[in-house]
Residue, then its C-alpha position, 0 to 999 in steps of 0.5 A: m500500500p502506498t504511503a500516504s504522506y502528503s498533509p495540505p498546506a496550513d493554508a490550502s485554498v477551497t475552490p468556490p464549487d461554482r468553479i469547477t463545473l462541468a464540460n463535457v461527457q463523452p462520447d455524448d458530446g463529441i470532439a466539438p466542445i473541445i474544438e470550440f473551446i481551443e478556438s477561444a483562445e486568445k494568447s496561448v494553448d498549453i495542452s498536457i496529454y497521454r496521447i494524441d494522434s496526428d492524423y486526428t484530422a478534425l483536432i489537427e486542423a483547429l490546432t493548426r487555425t489557432v496557430d495560424r492566427g498567431v496563438p501559440v500552442r504548446i503540447s506535452i505528451s507522454r514520453q513513454l508509452v503503456g505496453q510498448p518498447n520505451p527507450p530513455e530517449g522516447n518512445a518511437q511513435q511518440i517522437q513521431v508525433q512530436q515531428e510531425l505536429g511540429a512540421l505544422g508549426i505545433q510545439v510538441e515536447l515529451s514529458r520529464p522522464e523521472f515519471h514513468y508516463g505523463h498522464e495528466k490530461s489537460i488544456i490551458l487557455d490564455s495562461g497569465t490573462p484573467k481570462a484563464r481557464a483549464m479544462i481537466a479530462d480523463w479522455n486523450l486526444q484520439d478519435s476512438y474516445f469521442g464517437p464512431n471510429a475504426y475501432g467500433p460505433v461508439g467511442a469511450r465513456g469520459m468526462a472532463v470539467l471546467n476550472t475557472d478559479p484563477q489560482d488553480v489555473a495558475t497552479v496547473a500552468a505552472y505545473f505545465e511550465a516545470n513539465w517543459p523542457p528543460y523543466a523546473p521543480y515542481p511548485v508545491s500545490d497548496r489547492a485542495s481541490l486539485v488532486w496532483s501524482p505523483s504520491g511517490i515519497e521519492y518525488s519532491p514536492v510529494g503529490n496529495s493523490v494517495q491521501v485524497l482518494t483515500d480520503f474520498v472513499n473512506g468519507a463516503q457516508k451513504t453512496l459511493d458510484i465508481y468507474a473503474e477501467y481496471i482494478q488490479d488486484d492488490a490496489f489499495l482502494l480495492s481493501m478500502v472499498i470493501d470496508r466500505a461496503k462491509a460497513g453498509i456503505a451503497v457501493r456500485v462499481i461499472g465496469n469493463s469486462d476485461g478490466q478485472s479478474p472474476a476473483i476481484v469480482q467475486q470479492l467485491r461482491e461478497a463484500g456487498v458492493q454491486v458491480k456491473f460491466d459494459p455499459i451501452f451507449e444511449g441503448n442505441t447499439s449493442t457495442p458496449m462503450f469503453v469505461h475510461t472515465k476514472t469518476m467517482i460519486a460520494d453521498a449523492g444527493l446529500p449535503t456531503q455530495v462530492a465527486f473526483v474527475g481526473s486522469q488518475n486510474t484510481f485502482i492502479n497502484e502505479s497511477p497515483e504513486a509514479i505518474l504525472e496525473l492530474g484530478t480534481i474534487v468536483k462540489d458544483l451541485a449541477t455538475l454532481e446532478r449530470i455526473r450521476a445522472v449518466f452513472d444511472q443511465d450506464w448502470g441501467t444498460a450495463t450488465e451483471t455478466q463480465a464477457s470473457p474476462s482475462p485470467s488477470s487484472s495485472 
């Protein structure tokens, strides 16, 4: 179990709820709101993303239009990719993307080498100005997330929030600058609503994600609704979720059939956790959506209700411990209601039967 060694600074500031609101739900909203957001930039566009496809025409054309009207675009992509050859100089596929986008006038750099992966997903506009704002998401900038694509008739379940709090956005921007060559020490965040990784004690400053995720799960008083892309056998949050269910908290989990072993599913269900798989997009097709969002909602409808939205894979220990990630704590009422409505919709179309799972979640 990772060490939750982070403690918020004495002056940690909680963001007003109406400063962090839902920006889009995928694949319902598609790529259009992301393109519209990018094209609203007046001074700068800074993007942190795990992957972006250089042949995603609609998106790349929007980025080049932005550059052509004199607004610089910088994109930090992950130096390495999971499951691929990853020499120290960077993954070959990512270097190719860097070169292809660079030829279009888009500045692209690889994420800093000491983190396992650069998995943060944020778009910062007009940094350093009164209009600065940031979209914080869990999707990647690939067409497979936003609608029908080469892989199937639906995209992936994902979410993003818009953060307009000046201090929050300034902190996200400062982290972007630190992650841009020649790289610099990270600032210490005093923003209680921002959830940063890595939280491993070998990193400096130590992120707060392990502690925040721990507090989120353990703080649920009545209900806990969880999207889980994958559940690792030894995930530190797994035992906490089981304990909450045994304590009488109503816990629901929506995941992918291929995201966790049958043994984990059995363990969850024996503790009283309700588990379903493979939700169908709006009931319009028999093809399930891939559950890529990592969103969690606690105590929906109660005064204590809160959600987590962000890039951390909450049930894979490496993600909060050793990967560059960014998430948010969300308390805006309208946003919480929409997230819960989406979860309930997915719960209604998901199945209790796990289809051809992998023998291990590892």
